[in-house]
GUVEX-911301 format. One line per 2 residues: number of its first residue (from 1); their letters; for each residue x, y, z of C-alpha. Coordinates in steps of 0.5 Angstrom, whole numbers, plus 500, padded with zeros to 3 digits. Layout:
BEGIN
NUM	a	X/Y/Z ~ ...
END
This chain:
BEGIN
1	xx	411/696/772 ~ 408/696/765
3	xx	401/697/764 ~ 397/691/762
5	xx	395/690/755 ~ 388/695/753
7	xx	382/691/752 ~ 380/689/745
9	xx	373/691/745 ~ 370/697/748
11	xx	367/696/755 ~ 370/690/756
13	xx	373/688/763 ~ 380/686/764
15	xx	381/679/767 ~ 385/678/773
17	xx	390/674/769 ~ 392/680/766
19	xx	395/683/772 ~ 398/677/774
21	xx	401/676/767 ~ 404/683/768
23	xx	407/681/775 ~ 410/675/773
25	xx	418/674/771 ~ 419/676/763
27	xx	420/669/761 ~ 414/666/765
29	xx	410/672/762 ~ 412/670/755
31	xx	410/663/756 ~ 403/665/758
33	xx	402/670/752 ~ 405/665/747
35	xx	399/661/747 ~ 394/667/746
37	xx	398/671/741 ~ 394/669/735
39	xx	387/670/738 ~ 389/677/741
41	xx	392/679/734 ~ 385/676/731
43	xx	381/679/736 ~ 384/686/735
45	xx	384/686/727 ~ 376/684/728
47	xx	375/690/733 ~ 379/695/729
49	xx	374/693/723 ~ 368/694/727
51	xx	370/700/730 ~ 372/703/723
53	xx	365/701/720 ~ 361/704/726
55	xx	366/711/726 ~ 369/710/733
57	xx	376/710/733 ~ 379/704/736
59	xx	384/705/742 ~ 391/705/741
61	xx	394/698/741 ~ 401/698/744
63	xx	407/696/739 ~ 411/690/742
65	xx	418/692/742 ~ 424/689/746
67	xx	427/697/747 ~ 420/699/750
69	xx	419/694/755 ~ 422/697/762
71	xx	421/691/766 ~ 428/688/766
73	xx	431/695/767 ~ 426/696/774
75	xx	429/689/776 ~ 436/691/775
77	xx	436/696/781 ~ 437/691/786
79	xx	443/688/782 ~ 447/695/784
81	xx	450/691/790 ~ 457/689/789
83	xx	458/682/787 ~ 462/678/792
85	xx	469/677/789 ~ 470/670/786
87	xx	475/666/790 ~ 481/663/786
89	xx	482/657/790 ~ 477/652/792
91	xx	476/649/799 ~ 476/652/806
93	xx	480/659/806 ~ 487/658/809
95	xx	489/662/816 ~ 495/666/815
97	xx	499/667/821 ~ 503/674/820
99	xx	510/675/823 ~ 512/682/825
101	xx	517/683/820 ~ 511/682/814
103	xx	507/688/817 ~ 514/692/818
105	xx	516/691/810 ~ 509/692/807
107	xx	504/696/811 ~ 498/694/807
109	xx	500/686/807 ~ 493/685/811
111	xx	489/686/805 ~ 494/682/800
113	xx	491/675/802 ~ 485/675/798
115	xx	479/671/801 ~ 484/668/806
117	xx	484/669/813 ~ 489/673/817
119	xx	491/671/825 ~ 495/676/829
121	xx	498/674/835 ~ 499/678/841
123	xx	506/678/841 ~ 506/681/834
125	xx	502/687/836 ~ 507/688/842
127	xx	513/688/837 ~ 510/693/833
129	xx	509/697/839 ~ 516/697/840
131	xx	518/700/833 ~ 513/705/832
133	xx	518/711/834 ~ 523/714/830
135	xx	523/717/823 ~ 526/711/819
137	xx	522/707/814 ~ 520/701/818
139	xx	517/706/824 ~ 513/709/818
141	xx	510/703/816 ~ 509/701/823
143	xx	505/707/825 ~ 501/706/818
145	xx	500/699/820 ~ 497/701/827
147	xx	492/706/824 ~ 490/700/819
149	xx	489/696/825 ~ 485/701/829
151	xx	480/703/823 ~ 479/695/823
153	xx	478/694/830 ~ 473/700/831
155	xx	466/700/830 ~ 463/706/828
157	xx	456/705/832 ~ 458/702/839
159	xx	466/702/838 ~ 466/695/840
161	xx	467/688/836 ~ 467/681/837
163	xx	474/678/836 ~ 471/671/836
165	xx	467/672/830 ~ 473/676/826
167	xx	473/683/823 ~ 472/683/815
169	xx	478/686/812 ~ 474/689/807
171	xx	470/694/812 ~ 475/699/810
173	xx	474/700/803 ~ 479/694/801
175	xx	475/690/796 ~ 480/685/794
177	xx	481/683/801 ~ 475/677/802
179	xx	477/674/809 ~ 477/676/816
181	xx	482/678/821 ~ 483/675/828
183	xx	486/677/834 ~ 489/672/839
185	xx	485/674/845 ~ 486/667/850
187	xx	493/664/852 ~ 494/658/848
189	xx	497/652/850 ~ 504/652/847
191	xx	508/646/847 ~ 515/647/844
193	xx	521/643/844 ~ 525/644/850
195	xx	531/646/847 ~ 527/653/844
197	xx	527/658/849 ~ 520/660/851
199	xx	521/667/852 ~ 523/669/845
201	xx	518/672/841 ~ 519/668/834
203	xx	518/662/839 ~ 512/664/842
205	xx	509/665/834 ~ 511/658/833
207	xx	507/656/839 ~ 501/660/836
209	xx	502/657/830 ~ 502/650/833
211	xx	496/651/837 ~ 492/653/831
213	xx	493/647/827 ~ 491/643/833
215	xx	485/647/834 ~ 483/647/826
217	xx	485/641/823 ~ 481/642/817
219	xx	484/648/815 ~ 491/650/813
221	xx	495/654/818 ~ 501/657/815
223	xx	506/662/818 ~ 508/668/813
225	xx	515/671/815 ~ 521/675/812
227	xx	525/671/817 ~ 529/665/813
229	xx	531/662/820 ~ 524/663/823
231	xx	521/659/816 ~ 527/654/817
233	xx	525/653/825 ~ 518/652/823
235	xx	519/647/817 ~ 523/643/822
237	xx	517/643/827 ~ 513/640/821
239	xx	509/647/821 ~ 507/650/814
241	xx	511/657/813 ~ 512/661/807
243	xx	515/667/805 ~ 511/674/803
245	xx	511/674/795 ~ 506/680/794
247	xx	512/685/794 ~ 515/682/788
249	xx	514/685/782 ~ 517/679/778
251	xx	518/672/780 ~ 524/672/776
253	xx	529/677/774 ~ 530/674/767
255	xx	522/676/765 ~ 524/683/766
257	xx	522/688/760 ~ 528/689/756
259	xx	525/694/751 ~ 528/691/745
261	xx	525/686/741 ~ 529/682/735
263	xx	524/681/729 ~ 524/675/725
265	xx	528/673/719 ~ 521/673/715
267	xx	519/680/717 ~ 519/683/710
269	xx	516/677/707 ~ 510/677/712
271	xx	509/684/713 ~ 511/687/706
273	xx	505/686/702 ~ 500/690/707
275	xx	506/695/709 ~ 506/703/708
277	xx	512/707/708 ~ 513/714/708
279	xx	519/719/710 ~ 518/725/714
281	xx	524/729/718 ~ 529/725/715
283	xx	526/719/718 ~ 523/713/715
285	xx	516/711/718 ~ 513/704/717
287	xx	506/702/718 ~ 505/694/719
289	xx	499/690/721 ~ 499/683/723
291	xx	500/678/728 ~ 506/681/731
293	xx	503/687/733 ~ 500/685/740
295	xx	507/683/742 ~ 509/690/741
297	xx	509/696/746 ~ 510/704/745
299	xx	517/706/745 ~ 520/699/744
301	xx	526/698/740 ~ 526/693/734
303	xx	532/691/730 ~ 533/686/724
305	xx	540/684/722 ~ 541/679/716
307	xx	547/677/713 ~ 548/681/706
309	xx	542/686/707 ~ 542/693/710
311	xx	540/692/718 ~ 533/695/720
313	xx	533/699/727 ~ 527/702/729
315	xx	522/704/735 ~ 515/703/736
317	xx	512/710/736 ~ 504/708/735
319	xx	500/703/736 ~ 493/703/734
321	xx	488/697/734 ~ 491/692/729
323	xx	497/696/726 ~ 503/699/729
325	xx	508/705/726 ~ 515/704/726
327	xx	520/710/726 ~ 528/709/724
329	xx	533/711/729 ~ 538/716/728
331	xx	545/713/728 ~ 549/715/734
333	xx	555/710/732 ~ 557/715/727
335	xx	562/721/729 ~ 557/726/726
337	xx	552/725/731 ~ 556/724/737
339	xx	553/727/743 ~ 558/731/747
341	xx	564/727/744 ~ 561/720/745
343	xx	559/715/740 ~ 555/709/741
345	xx	559/703/741 ~ 554/697/740
347	xx	546/697/738 ~ 543/698/745
349	xx	548/704/746 ~ 545/707/740
351	xx	538/705/742 ~ 539/708/749
353	xx	542/715/746 ~ 536/715/742
355	xx	531/715/748 ~ 536/720/752
357	xx	536/725/746 ~ 528/725/745
359	xx	525/731/748 ~ 518/727/748
361	xx	521/722/753 ~ 520/724/760
363	xx	522/718/764 ~ 528/713/762
365	xx	531/707/765 ~ 537/704/763
367	xx	540/697/767 ~ 546/693/765
369	xx	552/690/768 ~ 558/694/770
371	xx	562/698/765 ~ 556/698/759
373	xx	556/706/759 ~ 550/708/763
375	xx	553/714/767 ~ 557/716/761
377	xx	552/716/756 ~ 547/719/760
379	xx	551/725/763 ~ 553/726/755
381	xx	546/727/753 ~ 545/731/759
383	xx	550/736/758 ~ 549/736/751
385	xx	541/738/752 ~ 543/743/758
387	xx	549/747/755 ~ 548/746/747
389	xx	540/745/746 ~ 538/749/752
391	xx	533/745/753 ~ 534/744/761
393	xx	537/749/766 ~ 541/744/770
395	xx	543/737/771 ~ 541/734/778
397	xx	545/728/780 ~ 543/724/786
399	xx	544/717/789 ~ 542/712/795
401	xx	548/712/800 ~ 548/705/801
403	xx	556/703/803 ~ 559/697/800
405	xx	563/695/806 ~ 563/698/813
407	xx	561/705/814 ~ 566/710/814
409	xx	562/715/819 ~ 560/722/819
411	xx	562/726/813 ~ 564/734/814
413	xx	561/740/810 ~ 555/742/807
415	xx	550/737/803 ~ 554/737/796
417	xx	561/736/800 ~ 558/730/804
419	xx	555/727/797 ~ 562/728/794
421	xx	565/721/796 ~ 559/718/793
423	xx	559/721/787 ~ 566/718/785
425	xx	563/715/778 ~ 560/722/776
427	xx	567/725/777 ~ 570/719/773
429	xx	565/720/767 ~ 566/728/767
431	xx	574/727/766 ~ 573/722/760
433	xx	568/727/757 ~ 573/733/758
435	xx	578/729/755 ~ 574/728/749
437	xx	575/736/747 ~ 582/736/744
439	xx	582/743/740 ~ 580/747/746
441	xx	587/747/749 ~ 589/746/757
443	xx	586/753/759 ~ 580/752/755
445	xx	579/745/758 ~ 579/748/765
447	xx	574/753/763 ~ 570/748/760
449	xx	570/744/766 ~ 568/750/771
451	xx	562/751/767 ~ 560/744/766
453	xx	561/743/774 ~ 557/750/775
455	xx	551/746/771 ~ 551/740/775
457	xx	548/740/782 ~ 549/734/787
459	xx	543/733/792 ~ 541/728/797
461	xx	535/723/797 ~ 534/725/804
463	xx	531/732/802 ~ 527/731/796
465	xx	520/731/800 ~ 516/737/798
467	xx	521/739/792 ~ 519/740/785
469	xx	524/740/779 ~ 522/745/773
471	xx	526/744/767 ~ 531/740/770
473	xx	535/733/767 ~ 535/729/773
475	xx	540/723/774 ~ 538/717/779
477	xx	544/713/780 ~ 544/706/783
479	xx	537/706/783 ~ 537/699/784
481	xx	538/700/792 ~ 531/704/792
483	xx	525/701/795 ~ 518/702/790
485	xx	516/708/795 ~ 522/711/795
487	xx	522/711/787 ~ 515/714/787
489	xx	517/720/792 ~ 523/721/787
491	xx	519/721/780 ~ 513/725/783
493	xx	518/731/784 ~ 518/732/777
495	xx	515/738/774 ~ 514/741/767
497	xx	519/740/762 ~ 523/735/767
499	xx	527/729/764 ~ 528/723/770
501	xx	533/718/768 ~ 534/712/773
503	xx	541/708/772 ~ 542/701/776
505	xx	545/694/776 ~ 540/689/779
507	xx	546/684/780 ~ 549/689/785
509	xx	543/691/790 ~ 546/693/797
511	xx	540/695/801 ~ 538/689/806
513	xx	531/686/804 ~ 531/688/797
515	xx	532/683/791 ~ 531/683/784
517	xx	524/682/784 ~ 522/687/790
519	xx	527/693/788 ~ 524/700/786
521	xx	528/700/779 ~ 524/693/777
523	xx	518/696/780 ~ 518/702/775
525	xx	521/698/769 ~ 515/694/769
527	xx	509/699/771 ~ 512/704/766
529	xx	513/700/760 ~ 508/702/754
531	xx	507/709/756 ~ 508/713/750
533	xx	513/718/754 ~ 517/713/757
535	xx	523/708/755 ~ 527/702/758
537	xx	533/699/755 ~ 537/693/758
539	xx	545/694/756 ~ 548/688/755
541	xx	555/689/753 ~ 560/692/757
543	xx	565/697/754 ~ 569/699/760
545	xx	575/694/758 ~ 577/687/757
547	xx	579/686/764 ~ 572/689/767
549	xx	568/685/762 ~ 572/678/763
551	xx	571/680/771 ~ 564/681/770
553	xx	563/674/767 ~ 567/669/771
555	x	567/672/778
END
């Protein structure tokens, strides 16, 4: 607390109001001192004149400045406590009853419901206990859920808790969860239609939801399940049921970042006056500023094609404040810039090759329909940088082994031989790349094929944990079948000097329970956009054959 104001004259006694004024809040203190300001200043000036006339130094009068008053700083100390999270919805918090498959799908789903409460029936815990053994992804998720529940249900002091009062979900450090967790501790009076078997776990959970709705008529009791048939049964019984949406990166696949932005037709008129341009290393750079800059991202491609004018194809290399730098591209549609004999056939392929051949791009994602050239361009760029530029030591190819039809059983051989049937696309593209060299002759092509295959290693996803790839060109094919957790495991294997390229078609997801919104490929495209060392391109036009293009459109 700051000291009270010193007396104006010598041997004067401080009044009691001086102490009360200093202890009062800032606003009250200002109001108390507002009326006496002129009188205090006048008495201070008189005292200074008298003391100077008598030859006695007057006591120093403090200068009133806003920065010198430490009172507000002292009062901010209690405000260090975390403020409660503002709820997004008004009214009473909802009560969400979680099905077992939600916890198996996302072990952190307990903390994804913001200020709302969670209710777990006992049959859900029984089902979790039955799936905890094994090495599958589901078993690992169940064990993680069990550890989270154990941490919530354990009190650090006595080891007991009151189940009726609920457990604060934020007690384990998850600040985003503002609700409570409730367990079923009593046998509820379940009244279901006679046609539903009482012993089935799904029907018991439906009975719990119905009983909770009768016990809490003022609250919204909602069943959350990934099982479509269970949601249908719940709605048929008049119960509220929802899918678990928190695992989805995007609600609509059409909102996914494409990596390409067309420039408006009046781009030169609107930005030409303030634009700066210069040449460096055979490329032209443009620095633009204006309303378009906030919509741009680093490594995003822009283009402007107007009839009768030279087209502009550029990439955003830098965004600083309200200005952005565009860099013109290398034209890979021309034969002189062919990559291992492959040239771009359309605009998006030219963009993709500029990314693949850029040594500063460590992570690249290419999406598109069948026949757009994803694998062929990536393999050509990898061979060019491994065999010719010596930028990487070898190419590592991997993919998810999810069959389209019935599984054919166990495969003989070692790891590479077992992965052989899954790598038919790799063999087809290598055959195309081998035919592009007509000057070497039959023997030369055979020797080249042997050398190329010695630089390509085929690995399985099952043995990636704990590995580190140094100076490797890693190709992850069919990445749309990966979960976000598997994608994180693969990307974090990258060591110094490694480039990772993910290829996939979000319209061909074969993994059960994965959709376009929850796929690992969608997850990384959305999270890596704007990072200076990553890029993404959505290939739009198929180049395989007219038959494949027509089939993609009509089937």
